[in-house]
C-alpha positions as CSV (number, residue, x, y, z in Angstrom):
1,X,-23.5,4.5,-8.6
2,X,-24.5,2.9,-12.1
3,X,-22.5,0.8,-14.1
4,X,-20.8,3.7,-16.1
5,X,-19.9,5.5,-12.9
6,X,-18.4,2.2,-11.7
7,X,-16.5,2.0,-14.8
8,X,-15.3,5.5,-14.5
9,X,-13.9,4.8,-10.8
10,X,-12.2,1.7,-12.1
11,X,-10.6,3.6,-14.8
12,X,-9.5,6.5,-12.6
13,X,-8.1,4.1,-9.8
14,X,-6.6,1.5,-12.1
15,X,-3.1,3.2,-12.8
16,X,-2.7,4.5,-9.4
17,X,-3.3,1.1,-7.9
18,X,-1.0,-0.5,-10.1
19,X,1.7,1.8,-9.5
20,X,1.2,1.6,-5.7
21,X,1.3,-2.1,-5.3
22,X,4.2,-2.6,-8.0
23,X,6.7,-0.3,-6.8
24,X,5.8,-1.1,-3.1
25,X,6.8,-4.7,-3.6
26,X,9.7,-4.0,-5.8
27,X,11.2,-1.6,-3.0
28,X,11.0,-4.4,-0.5
29,X,13.0,-6.6,-3.1
30,X,15.3,-3.9,-3.9
31,X,16.1,-3.2,-0.4
32,X,16.7,-7.0,0.3
33,X,19.1,-7.3,-2.4
34,X,21.1,-4.4,-1.2
35,X,21.3,-5.8,2.1
36,X,22.4,-9.3,0.5
37,X,19.4,-11.3,-0.3
38,X,19.1,-12.2,-3.8
39,X,15.9,-14.1,-3.6
40,X,13.7,-11.7,-4.9
41,X,15.8,-10.9,-7.9
42,X,16.5,-14.3,-8.8
43,X,12.6,-14.6,-9.0
44,X,12.2,-11.6,-11.1
45,X,10.3,-9.7,-8.3
46,X,12.5,-6.5,-8.5
47,X,10.3,-5.3,-11.3
48,X,8.0,-2.7,-12.3
49,X,5.9,-5.1,-14.3
50,X,2.7,-5.4,-12.4
51,X,2.0,-8.9,-13.8
52,X,4.9,-9.9,-11.5
53,X,3.1,-8.7,-8.4
54,X,-0.5,-9.3,-8.8
55,X,-2.3,-11.7,-6.7
56,X,-5.5,-12.8,-8.5
57,X,-7.4,-13.0,-5.3
58,X,-6.0,-10.2,-3.3
59,X,-5.4,-7.6,-6.3
60,X,-8.4,-8.1,-8.5
61,X,-11.1,-10.2,-6.9
62,X,-11.4,-8.8,-3.1
63,X,-11.0,-5.2,-4.2
64,X,-13.5,-5.8,-6.9
65,X,-16.2,-7.1,-4.7
66,X,-15.7,-4.4,-2.1
67,X,-16.0,-1.6,-4.9
68,X,-19.2,-3.4,-6.5
69,X,-20.6,-3.9,-3.1
70,X,-19.8,-0.2,-2.2
71,X,-21.7,0.9,-5.4
72,X,-24.6,-1.4,-4.9
73,X,-25.1,-0.3,-1.3
74,X,-24.1,3.4,-2.0
75,X,-21.6,3.5,0.6
76,X,-17.8,4.0,0.7
77,X,-15.1,2.2,2.7
78,X,-11.5,1.0,2.9
79,X,-10.5,-0.6,-0.4
80,X,-8.8,-3.7,1.2
81,X,-6.4,-5.9,-1.0
82,X,-2.8,-7.3,-1.3
83,X,-0.3,-8.2,-3.8
84,X,1.9,-11.3,-3.9
85,X,4.6,-10.8,-1.2
86,X,8.2,-10.5,-2.1
87,X,10.1,-13.4,-1.1
88,X,12.9,-12.5,1.8
89,X,15.4,-14.9,2.8
90,X,15.9,-13.6,6.3
91,X,19.1,-15.6,7.1
92,X,20.5,-14.3,3.7
93,X,20.4,-10.8,4.9
94,X,24.0,-9.7,6.2
95,X,22.7,-8.5,9.7
96,X,19.1,-10.2,9.7
97,X,17.4,-8.3,12.7
98,X,18.7,-4.9,11.7
99,X,18.4,-5.4,7.9
100,X,14.7,-6.8,7.9
101,X,13.5,-3.3,9.5
102,X,14.7,-1.7,6.4
103,X,13.3,-4.2,4.2
104,X,9.9,-3.8,5.6
105,X,10.0,0.0,5.8
106,X,11.0,0.3,2.2
107,X,7.4,-0.5,1.1
108,X,5.4,2.1,3.1
109,X,8.3,4.5,2.4
110,X,7.9,3.9,-1.3
111,X,4.3,4.6,-1.0
112,X,4.8,8.1,0.8
113,X,7.3,8.8,-2.1
114,X,4.4,8.0,-4.7
115,X,1.9,10.0,-2.7
116,X,4.2,13.0,-2.8
117,X,4.6,12.6,-6.5
118,X,0.8,12.1,-7.3
119,X,0.5,15.4,-5.0
120,X,2.8,17.3,-7.5
121,X,0.9,16.2,-10.4
122,X,-2.3,17.5,-8.7
123,X,-0.4,20.7,-8.2
124,X,0.5,20.9,-11.8
125,X,-3.1,20.2,-12.8
126,X,-4.4,22.9,-10.7
127,X,-2.2,25.1,-12.6
128,X,-3.4,24.0,-16.0
129,X,-6.1,25.7,-17.5
130,X,-9.5,23.7,-17.6
131,X,-9.7,21.5,-20.4
132,X,-10.2,17.8,-21.2
133,X,-6.9,16.8,-19.9
134,X,-6.7,18.6,-16.5
135,X,-10.1,17.1,-15.1
136,X,-8.8,13.6,-15.6
137,X,-5.4,14.7,-14.3
138,X,-7.0,15.8,-11.0
139,X,-9.1,12.8,-10.4
140,X,-6.2,10.3,-11.2
141,X,-3.8,12.1,-9.0
142,X,-6.3,12.6,-6.3
143,X,-6.8,8.9,-6.5
144,X,-2.9,8.4,-6.4
145,X,-2.4,10.3,-3.1
146,X,-5.4,8.5,-1.5
147,X,-4.5,5.0,-2.6
148,X,-0.9,5.4,-1.5
149,X,-1.6,7.2,1.9
150,X,-4.1,4.6,2.9
151,X,-1.6,1.6,1.6
152,X,1.1,3.2,3.3
153,X,-0.7,3.7,6.8
154,X,-2.3,0.3,6.5
155,X,0.8,-1.5,6.1
156,X,2.4,0.5,9.2
157,X,0.0,-1.2,11.6
158,X,1.7,-3.3,14.1
159,X,0.1,-6.6,12.9
160,X,2.2,-9.2,11.3
161,X,2.5,-10.0,8.4
162,X,2.1,-6.3,7.6
163,X,5.2,-4.2,7.3
164,X,4.6,-2.4,10.5
165,X,4.8,-5.9,12.3
166,X,8.0,-6.6,10.9
167,X,9.3,-3.2,11.9
168,X,8.1,-4.0,15.4
169,X,9.6,-7.5,15.3
170,X,13.0,-6.1,14.4
171,X,13.1,-3.3,17.1
172,X,12.0,-5.9,20.0
173,X,14.7,-7.8,22.0
174,X,15.4,-11.2,20.3
175,X,13.3,-13.3,22.9
176,X,10.4,-10.9,22.8
177,X,10.6,-10.8,18.7
178,X,10.4,-14.5,18.7
179,X,7.4,-14.5,20.9
180,X,5.7,-11.7,18.8
181,X,6.5,-13.7,15.6
182,X,4.4,-16.5,16.6
183,X,1.3,-14.3,16.5
184,X,1.6,-14.1,12.4
185,X,-0.8,-16.9,11.6
186,X,-3.2,-14.8,13.3
187,X,-2.4,-11.5,11.6
188,X,-4.7,-11.9,8.4
189,X,-7.9,-13.2,10.3
190,X,-7.6,-10.1,12.9
191,X,-7.3,-7.7,9.8
192,X,-10.4,-9.3,8.2
193,X,-12.2,-9.1,11.4
194,X,-11.2,-5.3,11.8
195,X,-12.1,-4.7,8.3
196,X,-15.7,-6.2,8.4
197,X,-16.6,-4.6,11.9
198,X,-15.4,-1.1,10.7
199,X,-12.8,-0.9,13.5
200,X,-9.9,-0.8,10.8
201,X,-11.4,2.3,9.2
202,X,-11.9,3.7,12.8
203,X,-8.2,3.2,13.5
204,X,-6.7,4.2,10.1
205,X,-9.1,7.4,9.5
206,X,-7.1,9.8,12.0
207,X,-3.7,8.8,10.4
208,X,-4.8,9.0,7.0
209,X,-6.3,12.6,7.6
210,X,-3.1,13.6,9.2
211,X,-1.1,12.3,6.3
212,X,-3.5,14.2,3.9
213,X,-3.2,17.5,5.6
214,X,0.6,17.2,6.1
215,X,0.9,16.4,2.1
216,X,-1.7,19.3,1.4
217,X,0.4,21.7,3.5
218,X,3.8,20.8,1.7
219,X,2.3,21.1,-1.7
220,X,-0.3,23.9,-0.8
221,X,-3.3,22.0,-2.0
């Protein structure tokens, strides 16, 4: 992959990635507000402005380095990154243990909805006659489905501080949930180890493929 191809890839993925992380994080804040926690709202995090959610390291530097390394090495892998977490005051929720499940699930659900939306755009692009607009639409919508499916599946892993870990903690009995929560400081190092040993890709691949097949079946892609 040369420089021009790298720029093309960035141009195709930029909008889907920004939408994916922005709506994912805003969804957490919106549901938290619904259940009584105004923290994210007060800090302006229930917003569709990507700048409010971008983490310079997690959203720009790390994905950029992975993309550049993939280009140099001629390989492809999981584009890993993160946004600034939306602040949630657990104690401000009306029923903290129950409500936190829905707050956590809101992000992956938003990604599923966006994946379906991009799949609809891809279907429309398939119906269009071949022209200078249909090809970029197909590429960007395919990227949109891919980004959102990967982000959804990744966040559903039962590892704190991922959304899947929050969901598991909400479902466990109180004592077990307390013990489980103590593992959170190890969550990010575990994710990095899984990423660089390619175990993360092996774990995610079947779930990502199943999600692609399901969306493809729904939209007959």
